[in-house]
N, C-alpha and C positions, 0 to 999 in steps of 0.2 A: 502494499501499499503507498503509496504518497503520504510522508507523514505530515502535511501542509493540510490533511483535509482529514477529518473526523466525519467515520459513516457508522457509528456505533446505532444513535438514536434513532439515525432511520433504517437500519437494519428493521432495530424495533418497532418503531412506528409502520411502515410500509406493509410489513408483513400481517398486520392489524386487516387489512383488506381483506388478508383469505385464510386468516384464520379465525375471524369472528363470522366468520358463513361456512363452517365443517371442515378446511383443510386439515388434513391428517399428514404428517411426513411420509407416513406407513405406507401412504395411500389408501387408505381406508375413510376416502372422502363421505362428510356426510350430504342429503339428498341437496341443502341449500349452496352448496359450493357446485356439484352437480348442475343446478339448475342457474347458477348467476354467474358464476367464473366460468371465460374470460367477460368482463365487462363489456360491453358496448361502448361507456364510455366515462373517463376518468377526470371528471369537470373541480377544478383547483386556481388556486391563486396564480398567476403569473408569478410571482416571488419563488416559488418552491418548483415551476416548471422542469429545473436541472433535475432535480430527485428523483420524480417523476415520469422522467425520459431520458435517465443515463442508468442513473442507483439502481430502480425500482427494475425495471426490462433487465440489468444484470442480474440480481436477485433473484429472478422469475427462471432466466433462462439456465441457471446453475445449478436450479431445481427444477430442469424441467418440465415447468409449467406455463401453459399459454399465457402470452403477453396480453393486456389490455387491448380492447379494438382500435378505440382510439384515444386521444390527450387533449381537453382543451384549457389550455391556460386564460383564463378571462381578464379582463382587464380590473383598474379598482376605481372605486368612488373617494374621487379628493375634495378638500373644504377648498375652496377657493382655486387658488394659486400652488398646492402643495397638499401634502399628508397630512392628515389629522393627528393629532401629538398631543399628549397630557400639559407636555410644558407647556405648549401653545395656547390650550385653554380651548380648544377648538373643536373637538369631539364630540359630533353627534351618535347620540347611539340611538340604537333600534327600538328600546323601550318607550325610549322620549319621545320619540317619533311616532309609534302608536296608540300612545295614551294622548296624544294631540290631535293626531289625524288617522287614526282608525289602522288596521293592520292589510287590511288592503287597499287603501292608498299606499301605504310604504312600498308594497309588494309591487304596485305599479309603476312609480319611481322608481322605483331600483332600478326592476328590468327594462323600465323603456328609456331611464335616463344613461345608461349604460353601453355604448356602445359596441360594435363586433369586434375592433382591435383597435380601441383609443381610451384611456380613458376619461372616465364620466367626472362632473361633479355634481356636487349637492350643498345647499346651501337650505338653512332654515328660509329662506324668501323662497326659493326656487322651489319646495318643495309645499309652499302655501301655492303660488302663482301656480304651477301645474293639481294641484289639488281641484281650483277656480275653475280653470279653463278648461280642463279637458275632462275631470271627474264630474265637478257640478255641472258644468256647462253643455259639454258634448253626449255625457253617459245618464246623468240624474236626469236631468230636463227632458229628454226623448223620452226616457222609461214613465215616467210619472207623468208629462201631460197628455203621453197616450192613454196612460191611463183613464185619467181625467175626460179626452173626450168618449170615448168608449163608455165610462159610465156616464157622462152626461146626452148621449145622441141615440144609446141602445141598453139602456140599462144594464151595461157591463158585459156584454156580452155580442161580438158578433161572427157572421159567418163565412165559412168559404164561399165565391163565388159561382153562381149555378151557370155564367153565361161566359162563352169564350172572348166575349168581343174586350178588348182588353182598348184601353184609351191611353194616350199619351202621360208620364213616362212608366208605364207598368213595365210593360217587357224589358226597359233597360237597367230598368230600380230591380225587377228580378233575377235579372243577369250577372247584377254588379253582385247583389248581393250571395248569391247562390257561390260566387266563382272567390269568394274570400279563402273559405275553407282549405281550398288545393291552395294560394297563396302561403297564407298562414304552413300549414302543411310541408310547403318549402322551404321557408323561410328556419322551421324550427329546426327541419335534416342537416340544415344549416350551420346551425347554432347561432344563426343571426337571431336572437329573442327580441330584440328592439324592434327591428325591423317587424318579425309576427303579430306582435302588442300592436305595433301600429297599422298593420293591416287591417284589426279588429277595429281601430277604432276609425279607419276610413268607413267602415260600414256604418259605424253610428253615426258621420259626418253626414254621410251617403241619404240616411233614414229620415235626419232635420232636417236635409234640404228636399227630400222628397212632401216633408209638409210645408214646406211654402211653396212647392208648385205645385200643391193639390187644392191647398187651401181649405182643409176640412171645415171651416168657421165659416166660409162663405157659401160652400157646398151646403150646409145645414138651414140655411134660410129659403132653399128652394125645396119645394115636396118634392120634383119632381125628381131630386138629385139624390133620395135617401138612399137607393139601391149600389149607385157609385161611392157614396160615404162609405156604406157600411165597406165595398171592397178594399177603399180607401184604410179604411183602419186597421182592416184584417190583414193588408199587405204589410202594415208597421209592425203589427203584432208576430207576423211570421220572421221579420227580418229581426225585431229585436230577439224573439228566441234562440235564433240562429247565432244572432253577435254573442247572448247569454251563455249559451252553449260553447262555443270558442275562446271564452275568456275563462272557464271555467279550472285551466290548465294555469292562468294566472292570479285570478281573484277569485278564489272556490266561493267564499263567503257571499258577494256580492252578485255570483252568475246564480247561488242558489233562491238569494231572494227576488231576482226576478224572474227565475222561473217559476218561483212557487207563486208570485204576483199573477202571471200568465197563467199559472195552471198548466203548467208544460214540466215536460221530462228534459233530462239534458241529452241532447243529440250526438249521437257518436259523429265522427267529423265525416263521416258518408254520408248521412245523413243531412250534413248541415250545407251540402252542396244539393239538397233540393227543396222546393219552394211548396207548400201547401199538403204539410202531414195532415192536419187537421184539418176536421169538416167546421169544428168551432172554438171559438177564444173567449173563455168566461176568465175576467181582470179582478183581482180586488186590490182596494187601494192599500198603498204602504207610504209610509214615511219616507220621504227626501231623504235616498240613497245616498248624497252627500250636500250637505248643507255647504250653502258657501261662507269662507273664514274672513274673521277681517284680521290681517294681520300685525293691527296697530292691538288688538285686544290680545295675542297673543305673546306682544312683544312683553310684559311685565313677566309670563311665564319663563318663556327664554331665556331671560336675565337672570333668575331664579336658580336654572338649570346651570347657566355658567358660572353662579358664582359660586354655585354646590361644586362643580369640580375643581376649580380654584383651591377651593378649601382643603378640599379632599387631595389635590395634588400637593398643596403646602405641609397637610400633615404626612404624607407619604414622604415629600423630600425631609422633615424634619425628623424624621423616625430613621431614616437609613443614613443622616449624618452621623457622624463620628461622636461621641457622648462627652464631654468635659470630664474630667476627675474632680472631683471636690476633694480639697486640701484640708488635714485634718484644722479644726478650730485651733487658732491661736491662741498659747495663753498672754491673759494682757499683762501678765507681771513679766512674762519672758520679752512681751513686745516692745514694752515700757524699757526694759534693764538693754533690750539692742540698740532703740532709739536715743536711749543717752549714750551708747561706744561708737553713736556715729553714725549707725544703720541706714538707708534711705530709705521711705516708703514705696511703695510698689505704685508703677505709673501708670495713672489712671487712662481709663481708655477714653480714645478721642473721638471725636463728633464725626457722623458720616460729612459732613463739610470740610472734615480738614483730610479725613480718608480722599476724597475726589480730588485732593492736592497731588496724591504719590504717583509718581512718574514710574511709567513699566519702561525694562529695555528690552529689547528682543535680542538674543544670541544665536550665535551660527555653530551648530555642532561639526566639531572637526575632526576627530578620533573617536571611536566607538568599537567595542569590545567584547565579546561574549563574558558573561558571568562564571566562571566553573562551578561546577554542581547544578546549573540552573540550563532550562530548557527558554523562559521565556526572559529572563533579566540581561540587562548590559548598564555595561559602564560607558558612561560619556565623557 
């Protein structure tokens, strides 16, 4: 081995992938090992790519075991211009995000903001912005106002059209909606998860546009347009159920709420490519999925989080710092005697203002040699 590299911890850590699912050194592998190994995909952070693409394959080949089929080192989410750091006080913890925005909103942000081949950005402000513009405006607004219109105009139930005569832009709308499943599948297969979830939101935006194009509120004023109004709202309900089913992999709780509100079930990826699977759709009113957030109202809570982190870091630093050894208390009589003999009092600590006057000098090391019987110490 090259003594510049320490591998023992990785030998122990990486073999957990197979020992945890029943690998046996004598070949008597458990059923889970036979079922799950070799892995279709190792999804890891890019900073440990070396260990998963050099050390781990070497270990497996030495044991005669098959290699994982694919390794993907995903990028990072950076805070502003750099990594999160306790010392910088800029760490954003998932628990805090979930408490303020909800778990599915956090899932959406992390998946959507992390590109395939570059680092993403995360800030409190950016999470709130995406929450309002994407989740509240695009998704939540579509789901809730469609429910409201079905309730208002048809008592909560719309039926599949009994006529094959479609009006504009129905054919294009249906083709767009049913074509999204294949696009999501293709992006996911390429591990372009941000692009996959963007395809789902493209469907949702198209549904919002369909509302503007068909203007259900105008159709409702014309008694002769009731059949057309039913078809429009049924088409919207179908599109929303397909979109919700495709969201299940990314936002499972939200997907479940939407499908329950529309009385439907989670569809397979194949069924998401089909339109008009249900003869009727009955909706149930639900609270807003994502109520818009006023970031100014969140600011005090975020400051509390930052302050708590700063205090915790200061406490950790203080605990890790070398402790001063307390000197035994002086005997007053001995101290007086020493002073009488002309001993000097201890110099008091200087103030910070005096400390900043200290001048620092930089020196150049001109010679350096190993310290005998030491692997790491150098004598300058």
